[in-house]
N, C-alpha and C positions, 0 to 999 in steps of 0.2 A: 347633402351633408349627413342626413340621418342614415342613408345607405352606407356611407363611408365609415361611420361609427360602428355599424353592425358588422361590417366586413373586418374592421380592426379587432373588435371583440372576438369574433370567430377565429381569427388568426392567432390571437393570444391564447385562447382556449385550446385550440388544436396543438399549438406549440408546446404547451405545458403538459399535455397528456402522455407524451411518449418518453418522458424521462424515467430512467430506471433508478430506484433508490440505491444509494451507495453508502458505505460505511468505512471508517478508518480504523485500522488496527496497528498495534505496535509490537515490536520484538527487539529484545536487547541483544545486540551483536556479541558473539563470543570470540575468544582468542583464536580458536581454530576448529570449532565444531559445527559451523553453519553449513547446512546441506548444499547450498548453492555455491559455496566457495568464496574466494576473496580476489579482489583485483589490486592493481598497483595504485589505484586512486579510487575516490568515491564513485565517479562515473562508471568505471569498469566494474566495481562491486555491484552497483545498482543494475547494470546490464546483465550480470551473471544471475542476480536474483530474478529479473524479469524472464530470462531464458528458462530458468528452473521452473518458475510458475507456469509458463507456457506449456512445458512438458507435462504438467499436472492438470492442464485445462483450467487454470485459474486466470481470469482476465484482470490484469493489474491496470487500474485507471490512472493512478499516480503513486509515486514512491519517493521518499526522501530519506536521507541518512544524516542524523545530526548528533552532536555531542550533548551529553547531559552533565550538568554540574550538580554536585551533591555528594551523597554517600558512595564514594568509589572505594572498592575493595582492591587492595594490591594482591594480585594473584596471577600467576603465569600458566596455570593449568589450562588445557584445551577448552574446557567447559566454562571457564571464568569469563565474566563480562568485560568488554573493552571500555564500557562507559559511553558507547554509541548506540543509538536507537534508530531502527527502521520504522517509518510510518508509511503504511500501505493503504490505499483506498481501493476497494473492490466493490463489485455489484453485490446486491443482497444475495443472489443465488450462489455466490462463491464463499460466503462467510464460513460455513461449516468446514469446507476444504482448507481455508486459510487457518482456522483455529486448529485443525489437525496438524498443521505444520508448525505449531507453537506460538502463533500470534494471538494476542488477546486485546 
């Protein structure tokens, strides 16, 4: 029984050591100025974002696109916000690259 406990503790320790720190960042979608483009629906837009970041050697761990409620500005210019926000999770090593793309 003692041996089994030691083995289980060792497995837990080894399993927790190889995790890479990750962090989430946000970006407010614009009417038409996002570098990765736009899709016909959310899934297509997210796919375009992932492809764009792959080309920039940024590993996207997860991404979501959601609407925000609150202070929405009515504006149709290309750089105006849509009221939708991307939330992207990346590894710690990609944070600077993601911030250079306008995420915070």
